C-alpha positions as CSV (number, residue, x, y, z in Angstrom):
1,M,62.5,76.9,70.2
2,Q,64.6,79.9,70.1
3,F,67.8,78.5,68.3
4,N,70.0,81.5,69.4
5,R,69.6,80.3,73.0
6,F,71.8,77.4,72.2
7,E,74.7,79.6,71.4
8,E,73.8,81.7,74.4
9,F,74.3,78.7,76.7
10,F,76.9,76.7,74.9
11,H,79.0,79.3,72.9
12,Q,78.7,77.1,69.7
13,R,76.0,76.3,67.2
14,H,73.8,73.3,67.4
15,S,74.4,70.8,64.7
16,V,71.2,68.6,65.1
17,S,67.5,69.6,65.8
18,A,65.2,66.7,66.7
19,S,61.7,66.5,68.0
20,A,59.4,63.8,69.1
21,P,55.6,63.8,69.8
22,G,53.5,63.0,72.9
23,R,50.9,60.5,72.5
24,V,47.1,59.6,73.3
25,N,45.9,56.0,73.4
26,L,42.6,55.8,71.6
27,I,41.8,52.3,73.2
28,G,43.6,49.5,74.8
29,E,44.1,50.4,78.5
30,H,46.4,48.4,80.8
31,T,47.0,45.9,78.0
32,D,50.6,46.8,77.2
33,Y,52.2,45.1,80.2
34,N,49.8,42.1,79.6
35,Q,51.5,41.6,76.2
36,G,48.3,42.8,74.4
37,F,47.3,45.3,71.9
38,V,47.1,49.2,72.1
39,F,45.9,51.7,69.7
40,P,47.8,55.0,70.2
41,A,48.2,58.0,68.0
42,A,51.3,60.5,68.2
43,I,49.9,64.1,68.7
44,N,51.0,67.6,67.8
45,F,52.5,68.4,71.3
46,G,56.0,67.3,71.8
47,T,59.7,67.9,72.9
48,Q,62.3,69.5,70.8
49,V,66.1,68.9,71.3
50,L,69.0,70.8,69.9
51,A,72.4,69.2,70.3
52,A,76.1,69.5,69.2
53,P,79.0,67.2,69.9
54,R,81.8,68.0,72.3
55,T,85.4,66.9,72.0
56,D,85.5,65.6,75.6
57,R,83.0,63.1,77.2
58,H,81.1,65.6,79.2
59,V,77.4,66.1,78.8
60,N,75.8,69.5,79.5
61,I,72.1,69.9,79.3
62,V,69.9,73.0,79.7
63,A,66.1,72.5,80.3
64,L,64.2,75.7,79.1
65,D,61.0,74.5,80.7
66,Y,62.7,74.4,84.1
67,G,63.8,78.0,84.0
68,G,67.1,77.2,82.1
69,E,68.2,74.8,84.8
70,R,71.5,73.3,84.0
71,N,72.9,69.7,84.7
72,S,76.2,68.2,83.7
73,F,77.8,64.7,84.0
74,S,80.5,62.6,82.5
75,L,80.1,59.7,80.1
76,A,83.5,58.3,81.1
77,G,82.5,56.7,84.4
78,E,79.4,55.2,85.9
79,I,76.4,57.6,85.3
80,G,74.5,58.1,88.5
81,F,71.2,59.0,89.5
82,D,70.6,62.7,90.3
83,A,67.9,62.9,93.1
84,S,68.2,66.8,93.1
85,S,67.3,67.1,89.3
86,T,64.5,64.7,88.4
87,W,64.2,65.7,84.7
88,S,67.9,65.2,84.0
89,N,67.7,61.5,84.9
90,Y,65.8,60.8,81.7
91,V,69.0,62.1,79.9
92,R,71.2,60.1,82.2
93,G,69.3,57.0,81.8
94,V,69.0,57.2,78.1
95,L,72.7,57.8,77.4
96,R,73.7,55.0,79.9
97,V,71.5,52.5,78.1
98,M,72.3,53.8,74.7
99,Q,76.0,53.2,75.4
100,E,75.3,49.8,76.6
101,A,73.6,49.2,73.2
102,V,75.9,51.0,70.8
103,G,79.3,51.5,72.6
104,P,80.9,54.6,74.0
105,I,80.0,58.0,72.5
106,D,81.5,61.5,72.9
107,G,80.1,64.3,75.0
108,L,77.2,66.6,74.1
109,D,75.7,70.0,74.6
110,I,71.9,69.6,74.7
111,L,69.1,72.2,74.9
112,V,65.6,70.8,75.4
113,S,62.1,72.3,75.4
114,G,58.6,70.8,75.2
115,N,54.9,71.6,75.3
116,V,53.5,68.2,76.2
117,P,51.3,68.9,79.3
118,R,53.1,67.2,82.1
119,G,51.0,65.1,84.6
120,A,48.2,64.7,82.1
121,G,49.2,61.1,80.9
122,L,50.2,62.3,77.4
123,S,53.7,60.7,77.6
124,S,55.9,63.9,78.0
125,S,58.6,61.6,79.4
126,A,58.6,59.4,76.4
127,S,58.7,62.3,74.1
128,F,61.7,63.6,75.9
129,E,63.4,60.3,75.7
130,V,62.7,59.7,71.9
131,A,63.6,63.3,71.0
132,L,66.9,62.9,72.9
133,L,67.6,59.5,71.3
134,K,66.9,60.9,67.7
135,A,69.2,63.9,68.3
136,V,71.9,61.7,69.6
137,N,71.5,59.2,66.9
138,D,71.7,62.0,64.3
139,V,74.7,63.6,65.9
140,F,76.7,60.5,65.7
141,S,75.1,58.9,62.7
142,L,74.3,55.7,64.9
143,G,71.6,54.3,62.5
144,L,69.2,53.4,65.1
145,N,65.6,52.7,63.8
146,G,62.4,53.5,65.7
147,V,62.0,50.1,67.5
148,E,65.6,50.2,68.7
149,A,65.3,53.7,70.1
150,A,61.9,52.9,71.7
151,K,63.6,49.8,73.5
152,I,66.4,52.0,74.7
153,G,64.1,54.6,75.9
154,Q,61.8,52.0,77.7
155,R,64.8,50.4,79.4
156,A,66.1,53.7,80.7
157,E,62.7,54.6,82.2
158,N,62.3,51.1,83.7
159,E,65.8,50.5,84.8
160,F,67.2,54.0,85.6
161,V,64.3,56.4,86.4
162,G,62.3,53.6,88.0
163,C,59.0,53.6,86.2
164,S,57.6,50.2,85.0
165,C,56.2,51.4,81.8
166,G,55.4,49.3,78.8
167,I,57.0,50.0,75.3
168,M,53.9,51.8,73.8
169,D,54.6,55.4,74.7
170,Q,58.2,55.3,73.2
171,L,57.2,53.4,70.2
172,I,54.3,55.5,69.1
173,S,56.7,58.6,69.6
174,A,59.3,57.0,67.5
175,N,57.1,55.4,64.8
176,G,53.7,57.3,64.7
177,R,52.4,58.5,61.3
178,K,50.7,61.7,60.4
179,G,47.0,61.4,60.1
180,Q,47.0,57.8,61.3
181,A,46.7,55.6,64.5
182,M,48.9,52.6,65.3
183,L,47.7,49.2,66.3
184,L,50.6,47.8,68.1
185,D,51.1,44.1,69.4
186,C,53.1,44.7,72.6
187,R,54.2,41.0,72.4
188,T,55.8,41.1,68.8
189,L,56.1,44.8,68.4
190,E,54.1,44.4,65.0
191,E,52.5,47.6,63.8
192,A,49.6,48.4,61.7
193,H,48.6,51.8,60.8
194,T,45.3,53.1,59.7
195,P,43.9,56.6,58.9
196,I,41.8,58.7,61.1
197,S,39.1,60.3,59.1
198,A,40.0,63.8,57.9
199,D,36.4,64.9,59.3
200,H,37.2,63.8,62.8
201,Q,39.5,65.3,65.3
202,I,41.2,63.9,68.4
203,V,39.9,65.9,71.4
204,I,41.7,65.4,74.7
205,I,40.2,66.8,77.8
206,N,42.3,67.0,81.0
207,S,40.0,66.5,84.0
208,N,42.5,68.1,86.3
209,V,41.7,65.6,89.0
210,E,44.8,65.0,91.1
211,R,46.0,61.4,90.5
212,G,47.1,60.7,94.0
213,L,46.6,56.9,93.9
214,V,47.9,56.1,90.4
215,D,51.4,54.6,91.2
216,S,50.1,52.2,94.0
217,E,47.0,51.3,92.1
218,Y,48.7,50.7,88.9
219,N,51.3,48.4,90.5
220,L,48.3,46.6,92.2
221,R,46.4,46.1,89.0
222,R,49.6,44.7,87.5
223,Q,50.0,42.3,90.3
224,Q,46.4,41.2,90.0
225,C,46.7,40.5,86.2
226,E,50.0,38.5,86.8
227,A,48.2,36.6,89.6
228,A,45.2,35.8,87.4
229,A,47.5,34.7,84.3
230,L,49.3,32.3,86.8
231,K,46.0,30.7,87.9
232,L,44.7,30.4,84.4
233,G,47.9,28.7,83.4
234,V,49.0,31.3,80.7
235,A,52.2,33.3,80.5
236,S,50.2,36.6,80.2
237,L,46.5,37.5,79.9
238,R,47.2,38.1,76.2
239,E,46.8,34.3,75.8
240,A,43.5,34.0,77.7
241,D,40.1,34.2,75.9
242,D,36.4,34.2,77.1
243,D,36.3,30.4,77.3
244,L,39.4,30.0,79.3
245,L,38.3,32.9,81.8
246,Q,35.0,31.2,82.3
247,K,36.5,27.8,82.9
248,G,39.0,29.2,85.4
249,K,36.6,31.5,87.1
250,A,36.3,29.3,90.2
251,S,40.1,29.5,90.8
252,L,40.2,33.2,90.8
253,A,39.2,35.9,93.4
254,D,36.6,38.2,92.3
255,K,38.8,41.1,91.7
256,E,41.2,38.8,89.8
257,F,38.4,37.6,87.5
258,R,37.2,41.1,86.8
259,R,40.7,42.5,86.2
260,A,41.3,39.7,83.8
261,R,37.9,40.1,82.1
262,H,38.8,43.7,81.3
263,I,42.1,42.7,79.7
264,V,40.5,39.8,77.7
265,T,37.9,42.1,76.4
266,E,39.9,45.2,76.0
267,N,42.3,43.2,73.7
268,Q,39.3,42.2,71.6
269,R,37.9,45.7,71.4
270,T,41.3,47.2,70.4
271,V,41.6,44.8,67.4
272,Q,38.1,45.6,66.4
273,M,38.8,49.3,66.7
274,Y,41.5,49.0,64.2
275,S,39.1,47.6,61.6
276,A,36.2,50.0,62.5
277,L,38.3,53.0,62.0
278,R,39.8,51.7,58.8
279,E,36.1,51.3,57.5
280,K,35.0,54.6,59.0
281,N,32.4,52.6,61.0
282,Y,31.8,55.2,63.7
283,D,28.8,53.4,65.2
284,L,31.1,50.6,66.1
285,V,33.9,53.0,67.2
286,S,31.4,54.7,69.5
287,T,30.3,51.3,71.1
288,L,33.9,50.0,71.4
289,M,35.2,53.2,73.2
290,R,32.0,53.2,75.4
291,D,32.4,49.5,76.3
292,S,36.0,50.2,77.0
293,H,35.2,53.0,79.5
294,L,32.5,50.9,81.2
295,S,35.0,48.0,81.5
296,M,37.6,50.4,83.1
297,R,35.0,51.8,85.4
298,D,33.3,48.4,86.6
299,D,35.9,45.7,86.0
300,F,39.3,47.4,86.3
301,E,38.0,50.1,88.6
302,I,40.3,52.8,87.7
303,T,38.0,55.6,86.8
304,V,36.7,58.4,89.2
305,E,33.4,60.3,89.2
306,P,34.6,63.5,87.6
307,I,36.1,61.4,84.7
308,D,32.8,59.4,84.4
309,Y,30.7,62.7,84.3
310,L,33.2,64.1,81.6
311,V,32.8,61.1,79.4
312,D,29.0,61.3,79.7
313,L,29.1,64.9,78.8
314,V,31.0,64.3,75.6
315,H,28.9,61.3,74.7
316,S,25.8,63.3,75.0
317,V,27.1,65.6,72.4
318,I,28.7,63.2,69.7
319,G,26.6,60.0,70.2
320,N,27.4,57.4,67.6
321,A,29.1,59.8,65.4
322,G,32.3,59.3,67.4
323,G,33.8,57.7,70.5
324,V,34.8,58.8,74.0
325,R,36.6,57.1,76.9
326,M,39.0,57.7,79.6
327,T,42.6,57.3,78.5
328,G,45.8,56.5,80.6
329,G,46.5,54.9,83.8
330,G,43.4,56.1,85.6
331,F,42.3,57.8,88.8
332,G,42.1,61.2,86.9
333,G,44.0,62.4,83.9
334,C,42.4,62.8,80.6
335,I,39.6,61.6,78.4
336,V,39.9,61.1,74.7
337,A,37.3,61.5,72.0
338,L,37.3,60.9,68.4
339,C,34.9,63.8,67.6
340,P,33.4,64.9,64.4
341,T,34.9,68.3,63.4
342,V,31.5,69.9,63.1
343,L,30.8,69.0,66.9
344,V,34.1,70.0,68.4
345,D,32.8,73.6,69.3
346,D,29.6,72.0,70.7
347,V,31.7,69.7,72.9
348,K,33.9,72.5,74.2
349,R,30.7,74.5,75.0
350,V,28.9,71.8,76.8
351,V,31.9,70.9,78.8
352,A,32.6,74.5,79.7
353,D,29.1,75.0,80.8
354,K,28.6,71.9,82.9
355,Y,31.8,70.2,84.1
356,Q,33.2,72.9,86.5
357,A,29.8,73.7,87.8
358,K,29.2,70.1,88.9
359,T,32.9,69.2,90.0
360,G,34.5,72.4,91.0
361,I,37.4,71.6,88.8
362,E,38.3,73.6,85.7
363,E,39.1,71.3,82.7
364,K,41.6,71.9,79.8
365,V,40.8,71.0,76.2
366,Y,43.4,70.1,73.8
367,I,42.4,69.9,70.0
368,C,44.9,67.4,68.4
369,T,46.0,66.0,65.2
370,A,47.8,62.8,64.5
371,E,51.7,63.3,63.7
372,D,54.8,61.6,62.5
373,G,57.0,60.2,65.0
374,A,60.7,61.2,65.4
375,F,62.0,58.2,63.4
376,S,59.1,58.5,60.7
377,R,60.1,61.8,59.1
C-alpha cells in the first residue's frame, strides 16, 4: 500500500499497519457449521489496513479498492447498517461487536486495501475483518489474541452483515502459520498445524463459473444437515459415525442421508489428511482429496460440470503425486490442488489448453504459499 496516501486522506500519519491473509480450505467442506473438522491454510493474498487514533469518537474509512470511496460513522451511538456502502458494514459490524467485547474505544482514521480475489471463495471478507481487528487491537493495545479476534469477526459477519459463516475463515486468517496448514476442530477450536512439503505448492484455480445458487443452496444444505442430526438423535453431525448413520438410514429422507454421509466421511477424511500431510504420504493425500470431491459431487451435490472438468484436468497431470478438489461453498468458485512444484507449469499449460475450449469460460490461476496469520507474527 502507498503509505503516503494515508496523509493525503487524513492529514496525519498512520500509527499502525496491519495485514491479514485470505485462506483456502484444503479439505473439510461444509463441516464447519456441523461442528466438525476443517483443514485450511492462510495464503499470500490479503488485506492491509493503516490506522491512526482520533481524539473524538468518529470513524473515517477510505477503501482504495473502491476508488477511494469514503464512509464515516460515530462510535458514540448505535452503529447502523449502511445499505449504500456494502463494504463499510464489515467495519461497522466489527467495531460494534468489538465494543461489546472490550468496552468503548476512541475514533479512528482507517485506510484499507487488499488483493484477495473477491467472489472466489478465498475469504476476502474474513481477511478484511481480521486485518481491521489487528489494527484496532494494536492502536489501542487491547491485548486480543487470535481466537478472541476471530470470534469478534465471526459475530460481526453473522449478526451485523448477515452472513451465517462458521469460524474457520477468521481463525485461519488470525492464526495461520507460514508453510503450514491448520487442522481446526470447529467444536472446541483446538488447532494443530502441520507443514506443507517444500516441494509442493498450493495451486488455486478459479473456474469463473457464476455462483448464482450459492446462498440459497448453502442454507438448504445446512437445514438438511440439521434435520438429519435431529433424526439421528445427535446435537450435530460431528457426533455421528458410520454405524449410527446406517442404523438411522430408514428414518432419513434420501437427500438427508446423503448429506449426512458426506459430513461423516468428510470429517474422517479431514483428520486423515492431517496425518497424511505430516507423513508426506501423497498417495493418501491424492485419495482423500479425490474422495472428498466425489462426495461433494454425488452426496452433497454442490459441484457443477465445469468444476468437475477442471478437477479431472488437474488430476490427469498430478495423479498420486498430489491432490485436487473443489474448495468452498460450491456451485462454482475455485478448485485447490497440492501440486508438486515441478508439475505446476504442466498444470497451467493443460488447463489453459483445454478448460476454456470446452467450457467457454476463462480460468484464473493463483500460485500460493501458506503464510502467517495476522496474530501469528
